Jmol script that loads the backbone (N, CA, C; Angstrom):
load data "model"
ATOM      1  N   MET A   1     -24.652  -4.623  -8.883  1.00  0.00           N
ATOM      2  CA  MET A   1     -24.690  -5.013  -7.444  1.00  0.00           C
ATOM      3  C   MET A   1     -23.657  -5.397  -6.752  1.00  0.00           C
ATOM      4  N   LYS A   2     -23.126  -6.512  -7.674  1.00  0.00           N
ATOM      5  CA  LYS A   2     -22.714  -7.382  -7.208  1.00  0.00           C
ATOM      6  C   LYS A   2     -21.134  -6.619  -7.366  1.00  0.00           C
ATOM      7  N   TYR A   3     -20.257  -5.848  -8.339  1.00  0.00           N
ATOM      8  CA  TYR A   3     -19.763  -5.074  -8.257  1.00  0.00           C
ATOM      9  C   TYR A   3     -19.465  -3.941  -6.768  1.00  0.00           C
ATOM     10  N   TYR A   4     -20.165  -3.384  -6.752  1.00  0.00           N
ATOM     11  CA  TYR A   4     -20.554  -2.527  -5.744  1.00  0.00           C
ATOM     12  C   TYR A   4     -20.259  -3.382  -4.502  1.00  0.00           C
ATOM     13  N   LEU A   5     -20.563  -4.219  -4.575  1.00  0.00           N
ATOM     14  CA  LEU A   5     -20.742  -5.098  -3.186  1.00  0.00           C
ATOM     15  C   LEU A   5     -19.436  -5.476  -2.918  1.00  0.00           C
ATOM     16  N   ALA A   6     -18.895  -6.233  -3.750  1.00  0.00           N
ATOM     17  CA  ALA A   6     -17.447  -6.734  -4.158  1.00  0.00           C
ATOM     18  C   ALA A   6     -16.156  -4.990  -3.828  1.00  0.00           C
ATOM     19  N   GLY A   7     -16.654  -4.795  -4.726  1.00  0.00           N
ATOM     20  CA  GLY A   7     -15.730  -3.219  -4.091  1.00  0.00           C
ATOM     21  C   GLY A   7     -15.226  -2.748  -2.927  1.00  0.00           C
ATOM     22  N   LEU A   8     -16.808  -2.528  -2.552  1.00  0.00           N
ATOM     23  CA  LEU A   8     -16.725  -2.031  -0.890  1.00  0.00           C
ATOM     24  C   LEU A   8     -16.069  -2.908  -0.127  1.00  0.00           C
ATOM     25  N   THR A   9     -16.412  -4.262  -0.022  1.00  0.00           N
ATOM     26  CA  THR A   9     -15.647  -4.837   0.426  1.00  0.00           C
ATOM     27  C   THR A   9     -14.226  -4.857   0.470  1.00  0.00           C
ATOM     28  N   ASN A  10     -13.459  -4.369  -0.704  1.00  0.00           N
ATOM     29  CA  ASN A  10     -12.193  -4.617  -0.725  1.00  0.00           C
ATOM     30  C   ASN A  10     -11.417  -3.020  -0.463  1.00  0.00           C
ATOM     31  N   ILE A  11     -12.568  -2.152  -0.494  1.00  0.00           N
ATOM     32  CA  ILE A  11     -12.007  -1.047   0.583  1.00  0.00           C
ATOM     33  C   ILE A  11     -11.808  -1.164   1.703  1.00  0.00           C
ATOM     34  N   LEU A  12     -12.957  -1.977   2.702  1.00  0.00           N
ATOM     35  CA  LEU A  12     -13.026  -1.939   3.576  1.00  0.00           C
ATOM     36  C   LEU A  12     -11.626  -2.985   4.159  1.00  0.00           C
ATOM     37  N   LEU A  13     -11.863  -3.492   3.810  1.00  0.00           N
ATOM     38  CA  LEU A  13     -10.521  -5.076   4.059  1.00  0.00           C
ATOM     39  C   LEU A  13      -9.021  -4.256   3.756  1.00  0.00           C
ATOM     40  N   GLY A  14      -9.148  -3.583   3.003  1.00  0.00           N
ATOM     41  CA  GLY A  14      -7.443  -2.672   2.408  1.00  0.00           C
ATOM     42  C   GLY A  14      -7.566  -1.238   3.499  1.00  0.00           C
ATOM     43  N   LEU A  15      -8.647  -1.174   3.997  1.00  0.00           N
ATOM     44  CA  LEU A  15      -8.629   0.072   5.007  1.00  0.00           C
ATOM     45  C   LEU A  15      -8.595  -0.971   6.665  1.00  0.00           C
ATOM     46  N   LEU A  16      -8.518  -1.604   6.565  1.00  0.00           N
ATOM     47  CA  LEU A  16      -8.211  -2.641   7.922  1.00  0.00           C
ATOM     48  C   LEU A  16      -7.215  -3.206   8.059  1.00  0.00           C
ATOM     49  N   ILE A  17      -6.638  -3.494   6.965  1.00  0.00           N
ATOM     50  CA  ILE A  17      -5.287  -4.176   7.126  1.00  0.00           C
ATOM     51  C   ILE A  17      -4.152  -2.961   7.423  1.00  0.00           C
ATOM     52  N   LEU A  18      -4.181  -1.817   6.434  1.00  0.00           N
ATOM     53  CA  LEU A  18      -3.276  -0.516   6.743  1.00  0.00           C
ATOM     54  C   LEU A  18      -4.061   0.164   8.062  1.00  0.00           C
ATOM     55  N   SER A  19      -4.748   0.242   8.175  1.00  0.00           N
ATOM     56  CA  SER A  19      -4.761   0.446   9.786  1.00  0.00           C
ATOM     57  C   SER A  19      -4.270  -0.152  10.860  1.00  0.00           C
ATOM     58  N   ILE A  20      -4.592  -1.398  10.969  1.00  0.00           N
ATOM     59  CA  ILE A  20      -3.650  -2.225  11.682  1.00  0.00           C
ATOM     60  C   ILE A  20      -2.111  -1.990  11.432  1.00  0.00           C
ATOM     61  N   VAL A  21      -1.463  -1.858  10.579  1.00  0.00           N
ATOM     62  CA  VAL A  21      -0.060  -2.209  10.329  1.00  0.00           C
ATOM     63  C   VAL A  21       0.204  -0.759  10.653  1.00  0.00           C
ATOM     64  N   PHE A  22      -0.076   0.875  10.112  1.00  0.00           N
ATOM     65  CA  PHE A  22      -0.044   1.745  10.742  1.00  0.00           C
ATOM     66  C   PHE A  22      -0.214   2.100  12.147  1.00  0.00           C
ATOM     67  N   LEU A  23      -1.529   1.612  12.916  1.00  0.00           N
ATOM     68  CA  LEU A  23      -1.307   1.834  14.378  1.00  0.00           C
ATOM     69  C   LEU A  23      -0.841   0.243  14.754  1.00  0.00           C
ATOM     70  N   PHE A  24      -0.071  -0.462  14.921  1.00  0.00           N
ATOM     71  CA  PHE A  24       1.144  -1.154  15.453  1.00  0.00           C
ATOM     72  C   PHE A  24       2.465  -0.541  14.714  1.00  0.00           C
ATOM     73  N   GLU A  25       2.507   0.098  13.906  1.00  0.00           N
ATOM     74  CA  GLU A  25       3.680   0.082  13.654  1.00  0.00           C
ATOM     75  C   GLU A  25       3.959   1.732  14.229  1.00  0.00           C
ATOM     76  N   TYR A  26       3.502   2.331  14.744  1.00  0.00           N
ATOM     77  CA  TYR A  26       3.523   4.069  14.597  1.00  0.00           C
ATOM     78  C   TYR A  26       2.742   4.067  16.496  1.00  0.00           C
ATOM     79  N   LEU A  27       1.980   3.489  16.602  1.00  0.00           N
ATOM     80  CA  LEU A  27       1.485   3.412  18.083  1.00  0.00           C
ATOM     81  C   LEU A  27       1.698   2.734  19.477  1.00  0.00           C
ATOM     82  N   ILE A  28       1.529   1.273  19.179  1.00  0.00           N
ATOM     83  CA  ILE A  28       1.743   0.586  19.559  1.00  0.00           C
ATOM     84  C   ILE A  28       3.555  -0.069  20.221  1.00  0.00           C
ATOM     85  N   VAL A  29       4.048  -0.280  18.667  1.00  0.00           N
ATOM     86  CA  VAL A  29       5.751  -0.548  19.038  1.00  0.00           C
ATOM     87  C   VAL A  29       6.053   0.621  19.875  1.00  0.00           C
ATOM     88  N   PRO A  30       6.033   1.735  19.413  1.00  0.00           N
ATOM     89  CA  PRO A  30       6.931   2.595  20.367  1.00  0.00           C
ATOM     90  C   PRO A  30       6.903   2.625  21.994  1.00  0.00           C
ATOM     91  N   LYS A  31       5.348   2.441  21.896  1.00  0.00           N
ATOM     92  CA  LYS A  31       5.263   2.772  23.421  1.00  0.00           C
ATOM     93  C   LYS A  31       5.927   1.276  24.420  1.00  0.00           C
ATOM     94  N   LEU A  32       5.701   0.168  23.419  1.00  0.00           N
ATOM     95  CA  LEU A  32       6.348  -0.789  23.684  1.00  0.00           C
ATOM     96  C   LEU A  32       7.835  -0.600  23.748  1.00  0.00           C
ATOM     97  N   LEU A  33       8.358  -0.138  22.930  1.00  0.00           N
ATOM     98  CA  LEU A  33       9.735  -0.020  23.565  1.00  0.00           C
ATOM     99  C   LEU A  33      10.480   0.746  24.238  1.00  0.00           C
ATOM    100  N   GLY A  34       9.526   1.621  24.607  1.00  0.00           N
ATOM    101  CA  GLY A  34       9.694   2.203  25.998  1.00  0.00           C
ATOM    102  C   GLY A  34       9.869   1.152  27.405  1.00  0.00           C
ATOM    103  N   VAL A  35       8.795   0.542  27.197  1.00  0.00           N
ATOM    104  CA  VAL A  35       8.457  -0.067  28.552  1.00  0.00           C
ATOM    105  C   VAL A  35       9.392  -1.774  28.935  1.00  0.00           C
ATOM    106  N   TYR A  36      10.042  -2.114  27.508  1.00  0.00           N
ATOM    107  CA  TYR A  36      10.651  -3.048  26.739  1.00  0.00           C
ATOM    108  C   TYR A  36      12.207  -2.634  27.299  1.00  0.00           C
ATOM    109  N   GLN A  37      12.470  -1.796  27.137  1.00  0.00           N
ATOM    110  CA  GLN A  37      13.993  -0.470  27.591  1.00  0.00           C
ATOM    111  C   GLN A  37      14.376  -0.619  28.907  1.00  0.00           C
ATOM    112  N   GLY A  38      12.945  -0.334  29.200  1.00  0.00           N
ATOM    113  CA  GLY A  38      13.072  -0.184  31.105  1.00  0.00           C
ATOM    114  C   GLY A  38      13.408  -1.299  31.900  1.00  0.00           C
ATOM    115  N   LEU A  39      12.593  -2.224  30.912  1.00  0.00           N
ATOM    116  CA  LEU A  39      12.858  -3.743  31.962  1.00  0.00           C
ATOM    117  C   LEU A  39      14.068  -4.630  31.151  1.00  0.00           C
ATOM    118  N   SER A  40      15.064  -3.858  30.831  1.00  0.00           N
ATOM    119  CA  SER A  40      15.871  -4.680  30.028  1.00  0.00           C
ATOM    120  C   SER A  40      15.882  -5.705  28.939  1.00  0.00           C
ATOM    121  N   ALA A  41      14.972  -5.622  29.004  1.00  0.00           N
ATOM    122  CA  ALA A  41      14.389  -6.720  27.849  1.00  0.00           C
ATOM    123  C   ALA A  41      14.716  -7.063  26.432  1.00  0.00           C
ATOM    124  N   THR A  42      15.795  -7.700  25.680  1.00  0.00           N
ATOM    125  CA  THR A  42      16.033  -7.588  24.135  1.00  0.00           C
ATOM    126  C   THR A  42      14.914  -7.695  23.219  1.00  0.00           C
ATOM    127  N   LEU A  43      15.219  -6.742  22.730  1.00  0.00           N
ATOM    128  CA  LEU A  43      13.913  -6.885  21.305  1.00  0.00           C
ATOM    129  C   LEU A  43      14.006  -6.873  20.232  1.00  0.00           C
ATOM    130  N   PRO A  44      13.492  -7.834  19.402  1.00  0.00           N
ATOM    131  CA  PRO A  44      13.487  -8.532  18.337  1.00  0.00           C
ATOM    132  C   PRO A  44      13.936  -7.687  17.128  1.00  0.00           C
ATOM    133  N   ALA A  45      14.458  -7.549  16.280  1.00  0.00           N
ATOM    134  CA  ALA A  45      15.189  -6.316  15.413  1.00  0.00           C
ATOM    135  C   ALA A  45      13.640  -6.597  14.411  1.00  0.00           C
ATOM    136  N   PRO A  46      12.765  -5.669  13.741  1.00  0.00           N
ATOM    137  CA  PRO A  46      11.850  -5.176  12.780  1.00  0.00           C
ATOM    138  C   PRO A  46      11.830  -5.503  11.893  1.00  0.00           C
ATOM    139  N   ASN A  47      11.424  -6.207  11.036  1.00  0.00           N
ATOM    140  CA  ASN A  47      11.400  -7.114   9.829  1.00  0.00           C
ATOM    141  C   ASN A  47      10.561  -5.746   8.806  1.00  0.00           C
ATOM    142  N   SER A  48      10.995  -5.310   8.188  1.00  0.00           N
ATOM    143  CA  SER A  48      10.025  -4.011   7.415  1.00  0.00           C
ATOM    144  C   SER A  48       9.365  -4.458   6.185  1.00  0.00           C
ATOM    145  N   SER A  49       9.925  -5.732   5.897  1.00  0.00           N
ATOM    146  CA  SER A  49       9.431  -6.532   4.210  1.00  0.00           C
ATOM    147  C   SER A  49       8.185  -7.018   4.733  1.00  0.00           C
ATOM    148  N   VAL A  50       7.805  -7.577   5.782  1.00  0.00           N
ATOM    149  CA  VAL A  50       6.425  -7.698   6.433  1.00  0.00           C
ATOM    150  C   VAL A  50       4.919  -6.432   6.453  1.00  0.00           C
ATOM    151  N   PHE A  51       5.830  -5.954   7.141  1.00  0.00           N
ATOM    152  CA  PHE A  51       4.906  -4.177   7.027  1.00  0.00           C
ATOM    153  C   PHE A  51       5.241  -3.999   5.087  1.00  0.00           C
ATOM    154  N   LEU A  52       5.966  -3.944   5.182  1.00  0.00           N
ATOM    155  CA  LEU A  52       5.999  -3.685   3.337  1.00  0.00           C
ATOM    156  C   LEU A  52       4.748  -4.192   2.673  1.00  0.00           C
ATOM    157  N   PHE A  53       4.851  -5.999   2.455  1.00  0.00           N
ATOM    158  CA  PHE A  53       4.268  -6.163   1.843  1.00  0.00           C
ATOM    159  C   PHE A  53       2.214  -6.038   2.605  1.00  0.00           C
ATOM    160  N   TYR A  54       2.543  -5.843   3.662  1.00  0.00           N
ATOM    161  CA  TYR A  54       1.032  -5.746   4.253  1.00  0.00           C
ATOM    162  C   TYR A  54       0.588  -4.905   3.359  1.00  0.00           C
ATOM    163  N   THR A  55       1.317  -3.710   3.820  1.00  0.00           N
ATOM    164  CA  THR A  55       0.919  -2.369   3.011  1.00  0.00           C
ATOM    165  C   THR A  55       0.718  -1.844   1.296  1.00  0.00           C
ATOM    166  N   MET A  56       1.056  -3.055   1.065  1.00  0.00           N
ATOM    167  CA  MET A  56       1.353  -3.450  -0.267  1.00  0.00           C
ATOM    168  C   MET A  56      -0.132  -4.038  -0.693  1.00  0.00           C
ATOM    169  N   LEU A  57      -0.517  -5.259   0.589  1.00  0.00           N
ATOM    170  CA  LEU A  57      -1.680  -5.489  -0.414  1.00  0.00           C
ATOM    171  C   LEU A  57      -3.072  -4.286   0.212  1.00  0.00           C
ATOM    172  N   GLY A  58      -2.706  -3.563   1.080  1.00  0.00           N
ATOM    173  CA  GLY A  58      -3.979  -2.917   1.702  1.00  0.00           C
ATOM    174  C   GLY A  58      -4.009  -2.176   0.304  1.00  0.00           C
ATOM    175  N   VAL A  59      -3.149  -1.180  -0.080  1.00  0.00           N
ATOM    176  CA  VAL A  59      -3.039  -0.529  -0.814  1.00  0.00           C
ATOM    177  C   VAL A  59      -3.765  -1.513  -2.314  1.00  0.00           C
ATOM    178  N   SER A  60      -3.468  -2.093  -2.694  1.00  0.00           N
ATOM    179  CA  SER A  60      -4.046  -2.752  -3.737  1.00  0.00           C
ATOM    180  C   SER A  60      -5.451  -3.322  -3.859  1.00  0.00           C
ATOM    181  N   ASN A  61      -5.860  -3.254  -2.952  1.00  0.00           N
ATOM    182  CA  ASN A  61      -7.247  -3.654  -2.120  1.00  0.00           C
ATOM    183  C   ASN A  61      -7.828  -2.786  -2.419  1.00  0.00           C
ATOM    184  N   LEU A  62      -7.415  -1.600  -1.927  1.00  0.00           N
ATOM    185  CA  LEU A  62      -8.003  -0.212  -2.016  1.00  0.00           C
ATOM    186  C   LEU A  62      -8.367  -0.088  -3.513  1.00  0.00           C
ATOM    187  N   MET A  63      -7.400  -0.478  -4.220  1.00  0.00           N
ATOM    188  CA  MET A  63      -6.816   0.517  -5.884  1.00  0.00           C
ATOM    189  C   MET A  63      -7.956  -0.661  -6.519  1.00  0.00           C
ATOM    190  N   LEU A  64      -7.690  -1.958  -6.005  1.00  0.00           N
ATOM    191  CA  LEU A  64      -8.829  -2.761  -6.781  1.00  0.00           C
ATOM    192  C   LEU A  64     -10.330  -2.657  -6.101  1.00  0.00           C
ATOM    193  N   GLY A  65     -10.636  -2.400  -4.986  1.00  0.00           N
ATOM    194  CA  GLY A  65     -11.998  -1.592  -5.220  1.00  0.00           C
ATOM    195  C   GLY A  65     -12.353  -0.476  -5.531  1.00  0.00           C
ATOM    196  N   VAL A  66     -12.100   0.812  -5.959  1.00  0.00           N
ATOM    197  CA  VAL A  66     -12.584   1.590  -6.380  1.00  0.00           C
ATOM    198  C   VAL A  66     -12.600   1.290  -7.735  1.00  0.00           C
ATOM    199  N   ALA A  67     -11.655   0.630  -8.787  1.00  0.00           N
ATOM    200  CA  ALA A  67     -11.548   0.269 -10.044  1.00  0.00           C
ATOM    201  C   ALA A  67     -12.926  -0.619  -9.856  1.00  0.00           C
ATOM    202  N   THR A  68     -12.981  -1.726  -9.120  1.00  0.00           N
ATOM    203  CA  THR A  68     -14.390  -2.254  -8.919  1.00  0.00           C
ATOM    204  C   THR A  68     -16.134  -1.399  -9.457  1.00  0.00           C
ATOM    205  N   ILE A  69     -15.470  -0.134  -8.760  1.00  0.00           N
ATOM    206  CA  ILE A  69     -16.883   0.215  -8.265  1.00  0.00           C
ATOM    207  C   ILE A  69     -17.290   0.993  -9.283  1.00  0.00           C
ATOM    208  N   ARG A  70     -16.055   1.756  -9.987  1.00  0.00           N
ATOM    209  CA  ARG A  70     -16.216   2.764 -11.039  1.00  0.00           C
ATOM    210  C   ARG A  70     -16.594   2.093 -12.648  1.00  0.00           C
ATOM    211  N   LYS A  71     -17.512   2.852 -12.873  1.00  0.00           N
ATOM    212  CA  LYS A  71     -18.155   2.265 -14.556  1.00  0.00           C
ATOM    213  C   LYS A  71     -17.087   2.205 -15.319  1.00  0.00           C
ATOM    214  N   SER A  72     -16.249   1.065 -15.970  1.00  0.00           N
ATOM    215  CA  SER A  72     -15.675   1.359 -16.779  1.00  0.00           C
ATOM    216  C   SER A  72     -15.515  -0.072 -17.352  1.00  0.00           C
ATOM    217  N   PRO A  73     -14.969  -0.463 -18.866  1.00  0.00           N
ATOM    218  CA  PRO A  73     -14.908  -1.445 -19.625  1.00  0.00           C
ATOM    219  C   PRO A  73     -14.306  -2.436 -19.027  1.00  0.00           C
ATOM    220  N   ASN A  74     -13.252  -2.259 -17.954  1.00  0.00           N
ATOM    221  CA  ASN A  74     -12.274  -3.350 -17.833  1.00  0.00           C
ATOM    222  C   ASN A  74     -13.452  -4.102 -16.468  1.00  0.00           C
ATOM    223  N   ARG A  75     -14.587  -3.552 -15.907  1.00  0.00           N
ATOM    224  CA  ARG A  75     -14.935  -3.887 -14.646  1.00  0.00           C
ATOM    225  C   ARG A  75     -15.102  -5.366 -14.578  1.00  0.00           C
ATOM    226  N   HIS A  76     -14.922  -6.186 -15.196  1.00  0.00           N
ATOM    227  CA  HIS A  76     -15.304  -7.646 -14.981  1.00  0.00           C
ATOM    228  C   HIS A  76     -13.799  -8.028 -14.391  1.00  0.00           C
ATOM    229  N   HIS A  77     -13.020  -7.590 -15.287  1.00  0.00           N
ATOM    230  CA  HIS A  77     -11.645  -8.199 -15.405  1.00  0.00           C
ATOM    231  C   HIS A  77     -11.592  -7.081 -13.759  1.00  0.00           C
ATOM    232  N   TYR A  78     -11.289  -6.707 -13.193  1.00  0.00           N
ATOM    233  CA  TYR A  78     -10.909  -5.946 -12.095  1.00  0.00           C
ATOM    234  C   TYR A  78     -11.749  -6.748 -10.680  1.00  0.00           C
ATOM    235  N   PHE A  79     -13.306  -6.938 -11.101  1.00  0.00           N
ATOM    236  CA  PHE A  79     -13.642  -7.640 -10.204  1.00  0.00           C
ATOM    237  C   PHE A  79     -12.853  -8.898  -9.833  1.00  0.00           C
ATOM    238  N   CYS A  80     -12.986  -9.623 -10.601  1.00  0.00           N
ATOM    239  CA  CYS A  80     -11.762 -10.906 -10.606  1.00  0.00           C
ATOM    240  C   CYS A  80     -10.819 -10.844  -9.992  1.00  0.00           C
ATOM    241  N   LEU A  81      -9.900 -10.157 -10.447  1.00  0.00           N
ATOM    242  CA  LEU A  81      -8.552  -9.614  -9.379  1.00  0.00           C
ATOM    243  C   LEU A  81      -8.767  -8.735  -7.538  1.00  0.00           C
ATOM    244  N   GLY A  82     -10.132  -8.417  -7.935  1.00  0.00           N
ATOM    245  CA  GLY A  82     -10.286  -7.715  -6.668  1.00  0.00           C
ATOM    246  C   GLY A  82     -10.966  -8.956  -5.227  1.00  0.00           C
ATOM    247  N   LEU A  83     -11.963 -10.048  -6.010  1.00  0.00           N
ATOM    248  CA  LEU A  83     -12.368 -11.231  -5.649  1.00  0.00           C
ATOM    249  C   LEU A  83     -11.033 -11.751  -4.926  1.00  0.00           C
ATOM    250  N   THR A  84     -10.172 -12.417  -5.901  1.00  0.00           N
ATOM    251  CA  THR A  84      -8.844 -12.649  -5.449  1.00  0.00           C
ATOM    252  C   THR A  84      -7.865 -12.387  -4.514  1.00  0.00           C
ATOM    253  N   ALA A  85      -7.388 -10.943  -5.192  1.00  0.00           N
ATOM    254  CA  ALA A  85      -7.402  -9.919  -3.805  1.00  0.00           C
ATOM    255  C   ALA A  85      -7.847  -9.899  -2.060  1.00  0.00           C
ATOM    256  N   LEU A  86      -9.856 -10.211  -2.336  1.00  0.00           N
ATOM    257  CA  LEU A  86     -10.258 -10.614  -1.406  1.00  0.00           C
ATOM    258  C   LEU A  86      -9.923 -12.181  -0.227  1.00  0.00           C
ATOM    259  N   ILE A  87      -9.601 -13.127  -1.097  1.00  0.00           N
ATOM    260  CA  ILE A  87      -9.559 -14.182  -0.466  1.00  0.00           C
ATOM    261  C   ILE A  87      -7.872 -13.729  -0.090  1.00  0.00           C
ATOM    262  N   VAL A  88      -6.842 -13.536  -0.560  1.00  0.00           N
ATOM    263  CA  VAL A  88      -5.511 -13.832  -0.227  1.00  0.00           C
ATOM    264  C   VAL A  88      -5.534 -12.911   1.146  1.00  0.00           C
ATOM    265  N   SER A  89      -6.090 -11.715   1.120  1.00  0.00           N
ATOM    266  CA  SER A  89      -6.227 -10.683   1.984  1.00  0.00           C
ATOM    267  C   SER A  89      -6.725 -11.288   3.450  1.00  0.00           C
ATOM    268  N   PHE A  90      -7.959 -11.979   3.348  1.00  0.00           N
ATOM    269  CA  PHE A  90      -8.765 -12.460   4.322  1.00  0.00           C
ATOM    270  C   PHE A  90      -7.965 -13.503   4.964  1.00  0.00           C
ATOM    271  N   PHE A  91      -7.253 -14.285   4.750  1.00  0.00           N
ATOM    272  CA  PHE A  91      -6.503 -15.535   4.575  1.00  0.00           C
ATOM    273  C   PHE A  91      -5.049 -14.809   5.169  1.00  0.00           C
ATOM    274  N   LEU A  92      -4.178 -14.144   4.448  1.00  0.00           N
ATOM    275  CA  LEU A  92      -2.753 -13.672   4.858  1.00  0.00           C
ATOM    276  C   LEU A  92      -3.416 -12.771   6.137  1.00  0.00           C
ATOM    277  N   SER A  93      -4.409 -11.780   6.413  1.00  0.00           N
ATOM    278  CA  SER A  93      -4.630 -11.380   7.634  1.00  0.00           C
ATOM    279  C   SER A  93      -4.627 -12.275   8.925  1.00  0.00           C
ATOM    280  N   GLY A  94      -4.794 -13.489   8.679  1.00  0.00           N
ATOM    281  CA  GLY A  94      -4.435 -13.816  10.276  1.00  0.00           C
ATOM    282  C   GLY A  94      -2.976 -14.609  10.651  1.00  0.00           C
ATOM    283  N   PHE A  95      -1.957 -14.377   9.129  1.00  0.00           N
ATOM    284  CA  PHE A  95      -0.833 -14.147   9.422  1.00  0.00           C
ATOM    285  C   PHE A  95      -0.223 -12.778   9.946  1.00  0.00           C
ATOM    286  N   LEU A  96      -1.090 -12.128   9.611  1.00  0.00           N
ATOM    287  CA  LEU A  96      -0.619 -10.574   9.813  1.00  0.00           C
ATOM    288  C   LEU A  96      -0.972 -10.193  11.631  1.00  0.00           C
ATOM    289  N   VAL A  97      -1.903 -11.126  12.337  1.00  0.00           N
ATOM    290  CA  VAL A  97      -1.940 -11.055  13.737  1.00  0.00           C
ATOM    291  C   VAL A  97      -0.908 -11.869  14.390  1.00  0.00           C
ATOM    292  N   SER A  98      -0.696 -13.131  14.106  1.00  0.00           N
ATOM    293  CA  SER A  98      -0.083 -13.838  14.426  1.00  0.00           C
ATOM    294  C   SER A  98       1.510 -13.771  14.531  1.00  0.00           C
ATOM    295  N   TYR A  99       1.983 -12.768  13.574  1.00  0.00           N
ATOM    296  CA  TYR A  99       2.927 -11.959  13.914  1.00  0.00           C
ATOM    297  C   TYR A  99       2.966 -10.615  14.627  1.00  0.00           C
ATOM    298  N   LEU A 100       2.236  -9.917  14.521  1.00  0.00           N
ATOM    299  CA  LEU A 100       2.179  -8.653  15.551  1.00  0.00           C
ATOM    300  C   LEU A 100       2.051  -9.149  17.034  1.00  0.00           C
ATOM    301  N   THR A 101       1.229 -10.500  17.235  1.00  0.00           N
ATOM    302  CA  THR A 101       1.092 -10.976  18.571  1.00  0.00           C
ATOM    303  C   THR A 101       2.150 -11.903  18.942  1.00  0.00           C
ATOM    304  N   ASP A 102       3.229 -12.060  18.037  1.00  0.00           N
ATOM    305  CA  ASP A 102       4.671 -12.926  18.582  1.00  0.00           C
ATOM    306  C   ASP A 102       5.639 -11.817  18.708  1.00  0.00           C
ATOM    307  N   ARG A 103       5.061 -10.898  17.435  1.00  0.00           N
ATOM    308  CA  ARG A 103       6.016  -9.097  17.830  1.00  0.00           C
ATOM    309  C   ARG A 103       5.877  -8.650  20.094  1.00  0.00           C
ATOM    310  N   VAL A 104       5.144  -8.766  19.753  1.00  0.00           N
ATOM    311  CA  VAL A 104       4.602  -7.998  21.275  1.00  0.00           C
ATOM    312  C   VAL A 104       5.275  -9.093  22.631  1.00  0.00           C
ATOM    313  N   LEU A 105       4.599 -10.417  22.484  1.00  0.00           N
ATOM    314  CA  LEU A 105       4.910 -11.124  23.366  1.00  0.00           C
ATOM    315  C   LEU A 105       5.980 -11.963  23.542  1.00  0.00           C
ATOM    316  N   ASN A 106       6.958 -12.098  22.474  1.00  0.00           N
ATOM    317  CA  ASN A 106       8.004 -12.489  22.709  1.00  0.00           C
ATOM    318  C   ASN A 106       9.255 -12.002  23.367  1.00  0.00           C
ATOM    319  N   PRO A 107       9.204 -10.467  23.032  1.00  0.00           N
ATOM    320  CA  PRO A 107      10.512 -10.170  24.502  1.00  0.00           C
ATOM    321  C   PRO A 107       9.577 -10.353  25.708  1.00  0.00           C
ATOM    322  N   LEU A 108       8.026 -10.375  26.094  1.00  0.00           N
ATOM    323  CA  LEU A 108       7.781 -10.568  27.313  1.00  0.00           C
ATOM    324  C   LEU A 108       8.287 -11.803  28.240  1.00  0.00           C
ATOM    325  N   TYR A 109       8.173 -13.090  26.917  1.00  0.00           N
ATOM    326  CA  TYR A 109       8.382 -14.648  27.405  1.00  0.00           C
ATOM    327  C   TYR A 109       9.910 -14.482  27.904  1.00  0.00           C
ATOM    328  N   ASP A 110      10.873 -14.320  26.719  1.00  0.00           N
ATOM    329  CA  ASP A 110      12.046 -13.808  26.945  1.00  0.00           C
ATOM    330  C   ASP A 110      12.397 -13.740  28.568  1.00  0.00           C
ATOM    331  N   LEU A 111      11.721 -12.044  28.873  1.00  0.00           N
ATOM    332  CA  LEU A 111      11.789 -11.755  30.143  1.00  0.00           C
ATOM    333  C   LEU A 111      11.449 -12.315  31.223  1.00  0.00           C
ATOM    334  N   THR A 112      10.708 -12.937  31.001  1.00  0.00           N
ATOM    335  CA  THR A 112      10.127 -13.983  31.894  1.00  0.00           C
ATOM    336  C   THR A 112      10.651 -15.199  31.994  1.00  0.00           C
ATOM    337  N   SER A 113      11.298 -15.885  30.894  1.00  0.00           N
ATOM    338  CA  SER A 113      11.789 -17.104  31.310  1.00  0.00           C
ATOM    339  C   SER A 113      13.458 -16.846  31.656  1.00  0.00           C
ATOM    340  N   SER A 114      13.760 -15.817  31.847  1.00  0.00           N
ATOM    341  CA  SER A 114      15.736 -15.566  32.020  1.00  0.00           C
ATOM    342  C   SER A 114      15.236 -15.588  33.563  1.00  0.00           C
ATOM    343  N   LEU A 115      13.833 -15.068  34.400  1.00  0.00           N
ATOM    344  CA  LEU A 115      13.810 -15.497  36.106  1.00  0.00           C
ATOM    345  C   LEU A 115      14.340 -16.356  36.478  1.00  0.00           C
TER     346      LEU A 115
END
end "model"
wireframe off; spacefill off
backbone 0.3
color backbone group
């Protein structure tokens, strides 16, 4: 039961991280680019290494979650790795949210500070 619960939690957290990254990158940013360009705001350069890191973190959570749920001889090893990835992902998701918020609000701040 503990393997199933940890694996399911890893899968859900991995899907959540991946959905946040991809929704932000492919839905929110393109819409904001048009708005900011219409207002002549300077846009920060995208940092693709942050998105690559969080994409890898989400995929690793998914893989460890599936490996933990499966009945394999190394199940306990995957369980330990999955718990570690779960804790690291939980704390790093706060940095992801703060980075995305800064990326959205910083051009607005630059625009209003120049007035």
